[in-house]
C-alpha positions in Angstrom: 130.6 65.9 66.3 128.3 63.8 63.8 128.2 65.1 60.0 124.7 64.6 60.2 124.4 68.0 62.0 124.6 69.4 58.8 122.8 67.8 56.5 119.1 70.0 56.6 116.1 68.5 58.2 115.1 66.9 55.0 118.3 64.7 54.1 117.3 63.7 57.8 116.4 60.4 58.4 113.5 59.6 60.7 116.0 58.5 63.4 118.8 61.8 63.0 115.6 63.9 63.2 114.1 62.4 66.8 117.5 62.3 68.2 117.9 66.2 66.7 114.7 66.9 68.7 115.1 65.1 71.6 118.4 67.4 72.0 115.5 70.5 72.0 115.6 71.2 68.1 112.0 72.3 67.5 112.8 72.3 63.3 113.4 68.7 63.2 110.3 67.6 65.6 108.4 69.8 62.4 109.7 67.8 60.0 108.8 65.0 61.8 105.0 65.8 62.3 105.7 67.0 58.8 106.2 63.3 57.7 103.6 61.9 59.9 100.4 64.0 60.8 99.1 62.7 57.4 99.7 59.5 57.7 99.0 59.1 61.2 95.3 61.1 60.8 94.9 58.7 58.1 95.3 55.3 60.3 92.7 56.9 63.5 90.4 57.6 60.2 90.5 54.4 59.5 90.2 52.8 63.1 87.6 55.1 64.2 85.1 54.8 61.6 86.2 58.0 59.0 85.3 60.6 62.5 87.7 62.8 61.6 87.6 65.1 64.5 88.6 62.5 66.6 91.2 61.5 64.4 92.6 65.0 63.8 92.4 64.8 68.0 94.5 61.6 68.2 97.0 62.6 65.5 98.1 65.9 68.0 97.7 63.6 71.5 100.5 61.1 69.4 102.8 64.3 69.0 101.6 65.8 72.2 102.9 62.0 74.0 106.3 62.3 71.8 106.8 65.6 72.1 106.6 64.8 75.9 108.5 62.1 76.2 111.5 63.4 73.0 114.1 63.3 75.7 113.4 59.7 76.4 114.3 58.3 72.9 117.0 55.8 72.8 119.2 55.7 69.7 119.1 53.6 67.0 115.4 53.0 67.7 112.2 52.5 64.9 110.4 56.2 64.7 107.5 55.0 63.0 107.4 52.0 65.3 107.1 54.6 68.0 104.7 56.9 66.7 102.1 53.9 65.4 102.6 52.1 69.0 101.3 55.4 70.5 98.6 55.4 67.7 97.4 51.7 67.7 97.4 52.0 72.3 94.8 54.9 71.9 92.6 52.6 69.7 92.6 50.3 72.0 92.4 52.6 74.8 89.4 53.6 73.1 88.2 50.5 72.3 88.4 49.5 75.7 86.4 52.6 76.8 84.1 51.3 74.3 84.1 48.0 76.3 83.3 45.8 72.6 86.8 45.0 72.4 87.5 43.1 75.8 84.7 40.3 75.6 86.2 39.3 71.7 89.9 39.3 72.3 89.3 36.0 74.1 87.6 34.3 71.7 89.5 35.7 68.9 90.3 32.6 67.9 87.9 30.4 68.5 84.9 32.9 66.4 83.8 31.3 63.1 84.3 32.9 59.8 81.4 35.1 58.7 80.4 35.9 55.3 78.6 38.9 54.2 76.4 39.5 51.6 77.7 40.9 48.1 76.8 40.9 44.3 78.0 39.0 41.7 79.3 41.2 39.3 80.6 43.8 40.3 83.1 46.9 39.0 85.8 48.5 40.4 84.5 50.8 42.4 82.4 48.5 43.5 84.7 46.1 44.6 86.6 49.0 46.7 83.6 49.9 48.6 82.6 46.0 49.3 86.2 46.2 50.5 85.5 48.7 52.7 82.5 47.6 54.2 84.4 43.9 55.0 87.0 46.3 57.0 85.1 47.9 58.8 83.3 45.2 59.6 86.6 43.6 61.0 87.5 43.3 64.3 88.8 46.1 65.5 91.8 44.3 66.5 92.2 42.3 63.3 91.7 45.8 61.5 94.0 47.5 63.4 96.8 44.6 62.2 95.5 44.5 58.9 95.8 48.5 58.4 99.0 48.3 60.2 100.5 46.2 57.9 99.3 46.7 54.6 98.2 50.4 54.6 100.8 51.4 56.8 103.4 48.9 55.2 105.1 48.3 58.2 106.6 44.9 59.1 105.4 41.9 61.4 108.3 42.5 63.9 106.9 45.8 64.0 103.4 45.1 64.1 104.3 42.0 67.5 106.7 45.0 68.7 103.6 47.0 69.0 100.5 45.2 69.7 103.1 43.2 72.5 102.5 40.0 70.8 104.7 37.1 69.1 105.3 37.8 65.9 103.6 34.0 64.7 100.6 35.5 66.6 100.7 38.2 64.1 101.2 36.2 61.6 98.1 34.0 62.8 96.2 37.0 62.9 96.9 38.1 59.6 96.2 34.9 57.9 92.7 34.8 59.3 92.3 38.6 58.5 93.4 38.0 54.6 90.5 34.2 55.0 87.8 36.3 56.2 88.2 39.2 53.2 88.5 36.3 50.8 85.7 34.4 51.6 83.7 37.7 51.7 85.0 38.6 48.3 85.1 35.3 46.5 82.0 36.4 44.9 84.1 38.8 42.9 87.0 36.5 41.2 86.9 36.3 37.7 85.4 33.2 36.2 
């Protein structure tokens, strides 16, 4: 018998909770929901242009999919990567459905960088608004990578696994994203 069977759910790692959930523990699944629902909903909110209802629906969809597949959880697999892989795929499917990503992906690495009009002097609040605007103007694949890395704090290997891309491609797209952000916000650099 494993020692983690005697710990409360709040003391267990995500992987231990998922293992319990895969064996039928509803309370372990509820703890995973408590840990991840808000993060996932925030991720969807940012990716779906602030659509609160769709964000909530997509969050519940992630947990429904995890619940239905809980018995197939591979012990030792990273739970955060699994959850965000599902979330990423839901966004990707929505983008594909909206038909505006497919054409862009073909030219992703050939697309020239564009500059947004930004005021020269701005206070902290306006800089935050400008950054938000730049993030919203990013093509969805770049916005997703930025969000996974800098907002969800996933590692490059985790993002590569989620997106089924080589780590070098993830690094390249992160670099391109940061270049776009820097270019669009360069007027806010302190002289």
